[in-house]
C-alpha positions in Angstrom: -72.1 27.0 -54.4 -68.4 27.4 -53.8 -66.3 29.8 -52.1 -62.7 30.3 -52.8 -60.0 31.4 -50.3 -56.3 32.1 -51.0 -53.6 32.5 -48.3 -49.9 33.5 -48.8 -47.5 31.0 -47.3 -44.1 31.6 -47.3 -44.1 33.6 -50.5 -46.2 31.1 -52.5 -50.0 31.5 -53.4 -52.2 28.8 -52.5 -55.8 28.2 -53.2 -58.8 26.5 -51.5 -62.3 25.5 -52.5 -65.1 25.0 -50.0 -68.3 23.5 -51.5 -71.2 24.8 -49.7 -74.9 23.3 -49.9 -77.6 25.6 -49.0 -81.3 24.5 -48.6 -84.0 27.2 -48.0 -87.3 26.7 -47.5 -90.2 29.2 -47.3 -92.4 31.5 -49.4 -91.3 33.4 -52.3 -90.3 36.3 -50.2 -88.3 34.1 -47.9 -86.8 32.5 -51.0 -85.7 35.9 -52.6 -84.3 37.1 -49.4 -82.4 34.2 -48.9 -80.8 34.3 -52.3 -79.9 37.7 -52.0 -78.2 37.3 -48.8 -76.4 34.1 -50.4 -75.2 36.3 -53.5 -74.2 39.3 -51.4 -72.1 36.6 -49.4 -70.4 34.9 -52.4 -69.5 38.4 -54.0 -68.0 39.8 -50.8 -64.0 40.4 -51.4 -61.8 37.5 -50.0 -59.7 39.1 -47.1 -56.4 37.3 -47.2 -54.9 37.2 -43.5 -51.0 37.6 -43.5 -49.2 34.6 -42.7 -47.2 34.6 -39.4 -43.5 34.6 -40.0 -42.1 31.2 -39.8 -39.7 30.7 -36.9 -36.8 28.5 -37.1 -36.3 26.4 -34.3 -32.6 25.2 -33.6 -32.2 21.6 -32.7 -31.3 21.4 -29.4 -31.4 17.5 -29.2 -28.2 16.3 -27.6 -25.5 15.0 -29.9 -25.0 11.4 -29.3 -21.5 10.8 -28.1 -19.7 7.6 -27.3 -19.8 6.1 -23.8 -17.5 8.1 -21.3 -14.3 6.1 -20.9 -13.0 5.8 -17.2 -10.0 7.8 -16.5 -7.0 5.5 -16.6 -5.8 4.3 -13.1 -2.3 5.0 -13.3 -1.9 3.1 -9.8 -3.3 -0.2 -11.4 -1.4 0.5 -14.7 1.7 0.6 -12.7 0.8 -2.4 -10.7 -0.2 -4.4 -13.6 3.3 -3.7 -15.1 4.9 -5.2 -12.2 5.6 -8.8 -11.6 5.5 -9.2 -8.0 7.6 -12.4 -8.1 10.3 -10.6 -10.0 10.2 -7.2 -7.9 13.2 -6.7 -6.1 13.3 -7.6 -2.5 15.3 -6.0 0.2 18.4 -7.8 1.3 17.7 -8.9 4.9 21.5 -9.3 5.4 22.0 -5.5 4.8 21.5 -2.5 7.3 18.0 -1.5 7.7 17.2 -5.2 6.9 13.6 -6.3 6.5 12.5 -9.7 8.2 11.6 -12.4 5.7 9.4 -15.4 6.4 11.4 -18.7 7.0 12.5 -20.5 3.7 12.2 -17.0 1.7 15.1 -15.6 0.0 18.7 -16.6 -0.4 20.4 -17.7 2.9 22.8 -15.4 4.4 25.7 -15.4 7.1 24.6 -12.9 10.0 28.1 -13.5 11.3 29.7 -12.3 8.3 32.4 -9.7 9.2 33.3 -11.0 12.6 36.8 -12.6 12.9 39.2 -13.8 15.6 40.7 -11.3 17.6 44.3 -12.5 17.3 45.8 -10.2 20.0 43.2 -11.6 22.6 45.4 -14.1 24.9 43.0 -16.6 26.3 45.7 -18.4 28.0 47.3 -15.9 30.3 50.0 -16.6 32.7 49.1 -16.8 36.3 45.5 -16.7 35.6 42.8 -19.3 34.6 42.5 -20.0 31.0 39.1 -19.3 29.4 38.7 -23.1 28.9 39.2 -23.7 32.7 37.0 -20.9 33.9 34.3 -21.9 31.3 34.3 -25.5 32.6 34.1 -24.3 36.2 31.0 -22.1 35.5 29.4 -24.6 33.2 26.9 -22.4 31.4 24.1 -24.3 29.8 22.7 -21.7 27.2 24.1 -19.5 24.6 23.3 -16.3 26.6 24.8 -17.7 29.8 27.8 -18.4 27.8 28.0 -14.8 26.8 27.6 -13.6 30.3 30.5 -15.8 31.3 32.6 -14.6 28.4 32.1 -10.9 29.3 32.8 -11.6 33.0 36.0 -13.4 32.0 37.1 -10.5 29.5 36.4 -7.8 32.1 37.3 -9.2 35.5 40.0 -11.8 34.5 41.8 -10.3 31.4 40.8 -6.7 32.3 39.9 -6.2 28.6 38.6 -2.9 27.4 36.6 -2.0 24.4 35.3 -5.3 24.2 33.5 -6.1 20.8 31.0 -8.7 19.0 34.3 -10.1 17.6 35.8 -10.7 21.2 32.7 -12.8 21.8 33.0 -14.4 18.5 36.8 -15.6 19.6 35.5 -16.8 22.9 32.8 -19.1 21.2 35.6 -20.4 19.0 38.0 -21.0 22.0 35.4 -22.9 23.9 33.8 -24.9 20.8 30.2 -26.0 20.8 27.7 -24.3 18.6 28.0 -20.8 17.5 24.8 -18.7 17.6 23.4 -18.1 14.1 23.2 -14.4 14.6 25.7 -13.6 17.3 24.8 -9.8 17.6 21.2 -10.7 18.1 22.1 -13.2 21.0 24.1 -10.6 22.4 21.1 -8.1 22.5 18.9 -11.1 23.9 21.1 -11.4 26.7 21.0 -7.5 27.3 17.2 -7.1 26.7 15.9 -10.3 28.4 18.4 -10.6 31.4 20.2 -7.5 31.5 23.5 -9.4 31.9 25.2 -7.1 29.6 25.1 -3.8 28.1 25.0 -3.8 24.2 24.3 0.2 23.7 27.6 0.2 21.7 28.4 -2.9 19.6 32.0 -2.1 19.7 32.1 -1.4 23.4 30.2 -3.9 25.2 30.0 -3.9 28.8 29.1 -6.1 31.8 26.6 -5.2 34.3 26.3 -5.7 38.0 23.3 -8.2 37.3 25.5 -10.4 35.0 28.4 -10.3 37.3 26.3 -11.6 40.2 24.8 -14.3 37.9 28.3 -15.5 37.1 29.9 -15.2 40.7 26.8 -16.6 42.7 24.7 -18.4 40.5 26.8 -20.5 38.2 27.4 -23.4 38.1 24.0 -24.6 38.6 22.7 -28.2 38.3 19.5 -27.4 36.4 19.4 -26.3 32.8 17.7 -23.0 33.4 15.8 -21.0 30.5 16.1 -22.8 27.2 18.0 -20.0 25.4 19.9 -22.1 23.0 18.5 -20.9 19.6 18.9 -17.2 20.7 
């Protein structure tokens, strides 16, 4: 026995066949009743259930994208474009100088710009010359020499407005080694010993401490502190 069913799917008719195998056991009355029930079932009209509307499901799967590239680091890009060996270095001889390591950069003259003060008379009449006064006091180190020069310029020559060039002229007069950075050596005499006042480079002043050192301590037999390279 077969039963046919049909359903409507998306506007297209479809059919189906189901094969039934029926076995009825019993007497004649039972068989007749079973056949009538079977025939009634076969002849019953087929009810087609309306198909549910098909729902369109949007594709929500993420669109594959390429791996995100890191944002460019402008600092690294700028650093990569600079050759550190060729980068401009500040000139240690200029104002606002930056101190370099020994052996780095071009050598420069820290005493550039200093000149002999031609108007300075170091052989005054009736007074000791600078060389004679220097030989009497016998300063040993460079800062001791600066103290002697300042005392001589102020107390013997009675000079005013003493500048670095005046000290430069005294070094030239007495001979010997000139400090590589005379301005710094003068500051060392001021900061480490207090023998002079370097608040204004064009108006150096002697101090009471420096005057006492020259008048009462010099000359001395020992070498004192080794300040020769300052």
